[in-house]
C-alpha positions as CSV (number, residue, x, y, z in Angstrom):
1,M,103.4,-138.7,-112.8
2,N,101.9,-135.8,-114.7
3,T,98.4,-134.8,-113.7
4,S,98.1,-131.5,-115.7
5,H,96.6,-132.1,-119.1
6,P,96.7,-129.6,-121.9
7,V,93.6,-129.0,-124.0
8,W,94.3,-130.8,-127.2
9,R,90.9,-131.8,-128.6
10,S,92.3,-131.5,-132.1
11,L,95.9,-131.8,-133.3
12,L,96.3,-131.1,-137.0
13,Y,99.3,-132.6,-138.8
14,V,101.1,-130.3,-141.2
15,P,104.1,-131.4,-143.3
16,A,107.1,-129.4,-142.0
17,N,108.4,-129.0,-145.6
18,N,105.2,-127.4,-147.0
19,P,105.3,-123.6,-146.5
20,R,101.8,-123.2,-148.1
21,F,100.2,-125.5,-145.6
22,I,102.1,-124.0,-142.7
23,A,101.0,-120.5,-143.7
24,K,97.4,-121.5,-143.3
25,A,97.7,-123.8,-140.3
26,H,96.8,-121.0,-137.8
27,E,93.5,-120.4,-139.5
28,R,92.2,-124.0,-139.0
29,G,91.0,-123.7,-135.4
30,A,93.0,-126.6,-134.1
31,D,94.1,-126.7,-130.5
32,G,97.5,-127.8,-131.6
33,I,99.5,-128.0,-134.8
34,I,101.9,-131.0,-135.3
35,L,104.7,-130.0,-137.6
36,D,105.6,-133.4,-139.1
37,L,109.2,-134.4,-139.8
38,E,108.4,-138.1,-140.2
39,D,106.2,-139.7,-142.8
40,S,105.2,-136.6,-144.8
41,V,108.8,-135.4,-145.3
42,P,111.2,-137.3,-147.5
43,N,114.7,-137.7,-146.2
44,S,116.1,-135.5,-149.0
45,E,114.1,-132.6,-147.6
46,L,114.6,-133.1,-143.9
47,D,117.5,-130.6,-143.5
48,T,115.4,-127.9,-145.2
49,A,112.4,-128.7,-143.0
50,R,114.5,-128.6,-139.9
51,Q,116.0,-125.2,-140.8
52,A,112.5,-123.8,-141.3
53,L,111.1,-125.0,-138.0
54,R,111.5,-121.7,-136.1
55,D,109.6,-119.7,-138.6
56,A,107.0,-122.5,-139.0
57,V,106.4,-122.5,-135.2
58,V,105.9,-118.7,-135.1
59,S,103.4,-118.9,-138.0
60,A,101.5,-121.9,-136.8
61,S,101.1,-120.5,-133.2
62,Q,99.9,-117.0,-134.0
63,N,96.3,-117.7,-133.1
64,G,97.2,-119.5,-129.9
65,A,97.6,-123.1,-131.0
66,D,100.2,-125.2,-129.3
67,V,102.8,-126.4,-131.7
68,L,104.2,-129.9,-131.5
69,I,106.8,-131.6,-133.6
70,R,106.8,-135.2,-134.7
71,I,110.3,-136.6,-135.0
72,N,111.6,-139.6,-136.8
73,N,112.3,-143.0,-135.2
74,P,115.8,-144.1,-136.3
75,D,118.1,-142.7,-133.6
76,D,120.4,-140.8,-135.9
77,L,117.5,-139.0,-137.6
78,A,115.7,-138.4,-134.2
79,A,118.8,-136.8,-132.7
80,D,119.1,-134.3,-135.6
81,D,115.3,-133.7,-135.4
82,I,115.6,-132.9,-131.7
83,D,118.5,-130.6,-132.2
84,A,116.4,-128.6,-134.6
85,A,113.2,-128.8,-132.6
86,V,114.1,-127.6,-129.1
87,F,113.5,-123.9,-128.7
88,D,111.0,-121.7,-127.0
89,G,107.5,-121.9,-128.6
90,V,107.5,-125.7,-129.1
91,A,105.1,-127.4,-126.7
92,A,105.9,-131.0,-127.2
93,I,107.7,-133.6,-129.2
94,L,106.0,-136.7,-130.5
95,I,108.1,-139.9,-130.2
96,T,107.3,-142.1,-133.1
97,K,107.4,-145.9,-132.5
98,A,108.4,-145.5,-128.9
99,R,110.2,-148.8,-128.0
100,D,110.5,-148.9,-124.3
101,A,111.2,-146.8,-121.2
102,D,114.9,-146.5,-122.1
103,H,114.0,-145.1,-125.5
104,V,111.8,-142.4,-123.9
105,R,114.4,-141.5,-121.3
106,A,117.1,-141.2,-124.0
107,I,114.9,-138.8,-126.0
108,S,114.2,-136.8,-122.8
109,A,118.0,-136.6,-122.0
110,R,118.7,-135.3,-125.5
111,V,115.9,-132.7,-125.2
112,A,117.3,-131.6,-121.8
113,E,120.8,-131.1,-123.2
114,R,119.4,-128.9,-126.0
115,E,117.2,-126.9,-123.4
116,A,120.3,-126.3,-121.3
117,D,122.3,-125.1,-124.4
118,A,119.4,-122.7,-125.3
119,G,119.1,-121.4,-121.8
120,M,115.6,-122.7,-121.5
121,T,113.9,-123.9,-118.3
122,L,114.4,-127.6,-118.1
123,G,111.2,-129.6,-118.7
124,T,109.7,-126.9,-120.9
125,I,109.2,-129.3,-123.8
126,R,106.8,-132.2,-123.1
127,L,106.9,-135.7,-124.8
128,V,104.1,-137.7,-126.4
129,P,105.1,-141.4,-126.8
130,M,103.3,-143.1,-129.7
131,I,102.7,-146.8,-129.4
132,E,103.0,-148.2,-132.9
133,T,104.3,-151.8,-132.6
134,A,103.2,-155.0,-131.0
135,A,106.4,-155.1,-128.9
136,A,105.7,-151.6,-127.5
137,Y,102.1,-152.4,-126.9
138,F,103.0,-154.7,-124.1
139,K,105.3,-152.0,-122.6
140,A,102.8,-149.2,-122.7
141,V,102.7,-148.7,-118.9
142,E,106.5,-148.5,-118.6
143,I,106.6,-146.2,-121.6
144,G,104.0,-143.9,-120.1
145,A,105.7,-143.8,-116.7
146,A,109.2,-143.5,-118.1
147,D,109.7,-139.8,-117.8
148,P,108.1,-136.7,-116.2
149,R,108.1,-134.9,-119.5
150,N,105.4,-137.4,-120.8
151,V,102.1,-135.6,-121.1
152,A,100.0,-137.8,-123.5
153,M,100.1,-141.1,-125.2
154,N,98.3,-142.8,-128.1
155,L,98.2,-145.9,-130.3
156,G,99.2,-145.1,-133.9
157,G,96.6,-147.2,-135.7
158,E,98.0,-147.4,-139.1
159,D,101.6,-148.4,-138.0
160,F,100.3,-150.8,-135.4
161,A,98.0,-152.4,-137.9
162,A,100.8,-152.8,-140.3
163,D,103.0,-154.4,-137.7
164,M,100.2,-156.7,-136.6
165,G,99.2,-157.6,-140.2
166,L,95.6,-156.6,-139.4
167,A,93.1,-154.3,-141.2
168,P,93.1,-150.8,-139.7
169,C,89.5,-150.7,-138.7
170,A,87.5,-149.5,-135.6
171,D,86.7,-153.1,-134.5
172,T,90.2,-154.6,-135.1
173,L,91.9,-151.7,-133.2
174,A,89.3,-151.3,-130.4
175,L,91.0,-153.5,-127.8
176,A,94.5,-152.1,-128.4
177,K,93.2,-148.5,-128.4
178,Q,91.3,-149.0,-125.1
179,Q,94.2,-150.7,-123.4
180,V,96.7,-148.0,-124.4
181,A,94.2,-145.4,-123.1
182,I,94.1,-147.3,-119.8
183,A,97.9,-147.4,-119.7
184,A,97.9,-143.6,-120.2
185,R,95.4,-143.0,-117.4
186,A,97.4,-145.4,-115.1
187,T,100.5,-143.3,-115.6
188,G,98.8,-139.9,-115.3
189,L,98.9,-139.1,-119.1
190,M,96.2,-137.8,-121.4
191,P,94.8,-140.6,-123.6
192,M,94.4,-139.6,-127.2
193,G,93.2,-141.1,-130.4
194,L,90.2,-142.1,-132.5
195,M,88.4,-145.4,-132.2
196,G,89.6,-146.2,-135.7
197,T,92.2,-144.5,-137.9
198,I,92.7,-141.0,-139.3
199,A,93.5,-142.3,-142.8
200,D,90.0,-142.0,-144.3
201,F,89.8,-138.3,-143.6
202,L,87.2,-137.4,-146.2
203,D,84.6,-139.6,-144.5
204,L,83.4,-136.8,-142.2
205,E,80.6,-138.8,-140.7
206,G,83.0,-141.7,-140.0
207,I,85.4,-139.3,-138.3
208,K,82.6,-137.9,-136.2
209,V,81.5,-141.4,-135.1
210,A,85.1,-142.5,-134.4
211,A,85.7,-139.3,-132.3
212,E,82.5,-139.5,-130.3
213,T,83.2,-143.2,-129.6
214,A,86.7,-142.3,-128.5
215,R,85.4,-139.8,-126.1
216,R,83.1,-142.4,-124.5
217,F,86.2,-144.6,-124.2
218,G,88.0,-141.9,-122.2
219,M,90.1,-140.2,-124.9
220,E,90.5,-136.4,-124.6
221,G,91.5,-135.5,-128.1
222,A,92.8,-136.9,-131.4
223,S,95.0,-135.9,-134.3
224,C,93.9,-135.4,-137.9
225,V,95.5,-134.9,-141.3
226,H,92.9,-132.6,-143.0
227,P,91.5,-129.2,-141.8
228,S,87.9,-130.5,-142.4
229,N,88.3,-132.8,-139.4
230,V,89.3,-130.1,-136.9
231,S,85.8,-128.7,-136.1
232,I,84.5,-132.3,-135.8
233,L,87.2,-133.2,-133.2
234,N,86.7,-130.0,-131.3
235,A,83.0,-130.7,-131.0
236,A,83.3,-134.4,-130.2
237,F,85.8,-133.9,-127.5
238,S,83.9,-131.0,-125.8
239,P,81.1,-131.6,-123.3
240,R,77.7,-130.9,-124.8
241,P,75.6,-128.1,-123.2
242,E,73.1,-130.6,-121.7
243,E,76.0,-132.5,-120.1
244,I,77.4,-129.4,-118.6
245,D,74.0,-128.5,-117.2
246,N,73.5,-131.9,-115.8
247,A,77.0,-131.9,-114.2
248,R,76.4,-128.6,-112.5
249,R,73.1,-129.8,-111.1
250,V,74.7,-133.0,-109.9
251,V,77.5,-131.1,-108.1
252,N,75.2,-128.6,-106.6
253,A,72.6,-131.2,-105.5
254,Y,75.3,-133.3,-103.9
255,A,76.8,-130.3,-102.0
256,D,73.4,-129.4,-100.7
257,A,72.7,-133.0,-99.6
258,T,76.1,-133.4,-97.9
259,A,75.5,-130.2,-96.0
260,K,72.3,-131.7,-94.7
261,G,74.0,-134.9,-93.7
262,S,72.7,-137.1,-96.6
263,G,75.2,-139.1,-98.8
264,A,72.9,-140.4,-101.5
265,I,70.5,-138.4,-103.7
266,T,68.8,-138.6,-107.0
267,V,68.9,-136.2,-110.0
268,D,66.5,-136.7,-112.9
269,G,65.6,-140.0,-111.4
270,K,69.1,-141.3,-111.3
271,M,71.1,-142.2,-108.1
272,I,73.9,-139.8,-107.4
273,D,76.8,-141.1,-105.4
274,V,80.5,-140.2,-105.1
275,P,81.8,-141.6,-108.5
276,V,79.0,-139.8,-110.3
277,V,79.9,-136.6,-108.5
278,Q,83.6,-137.0,-109.3
279,R,82.8,-137.5,-113.0
280,A,80.7,-134.4,-113.0
281,E,83.4,-132.4,-111.3
282,K,86.0,-133.6,-113.8
283,M,83.6,-132.6,-116.7
284,L,83.2,-129.1,-115.3
285,A,86.9,-128.7,-114.9
286,R,87.5,-129.9,-118.4
287,W,84.9,-127.5,-119.7
288,A,86.5,-124.6,-117.8
289,A,89.9,-125.5,-119.4
290,I,88.4,-125.6,-122.9
291,E,86.7,-122.3,-122.3
292,G,90.0,-120.9,-121.1
293,R,91.7,-122.0,-124.3
294,V,89.0,-120.8,-126.6
295,N,88.8,-117.4,-124.9
296,A,92.6,-117.0,-124.9
297,G,92.7,-117.8,-128.6
């Protein structure tokens, strides 16, 4: 079970066959860049996109962003994608339409073979299973727990909605999004996603609301398909200054009270007990990790 989460407040999708977009990806301020080999790349251009991945990773990562690669689902295409995507500089591979635990383990085994061939440390490249079908939805826990490479998990709203025959809206997807987030937490992974979909990317206020709602539901970050969404996601998935201040006061007040033999106190008129302190400590740790990423970039 993984307990170390990367800081991926924003993951920007960039078609792996579009040199113009790749050349500007590092300027967008995203915590991570997803080089996409799936939906945005026609099969006729896959080989060219795969051959360009090494240069694309170098370009996309030059301001400190992590680079992830989204692979295709059919096993034959996925195998060729993995062969091209495993090299130093790649942080993770997104598993589209993850089917079950065996599917995840098969992907992991293929990655391990390529790592060994490249002389890389085994386990360098992480996995992000994407729950995108009704069948996989009921296997989210086993998928999340399937392999130690797993680091995050999300529900792909558009594909899941298509499989279900439902409209991809915040209300229709809310239950599934929350339950996949719970499955991620239960297996030590980072829950990701918007409470809605990323398709309507020009509705900036809608993206902001969906991201802020997602954070309240426990998500730690989300992907986007347009650069205009990056700053919105970074802000939404970062603690606000007043939250950080409150968390520090809670932790300090509780430490003082404990030292004096008291187990329950109030801060700003609210009762402070162990769960409240734990939330405050996690928020401060999260903020420290975000600051570390921002400063490193």
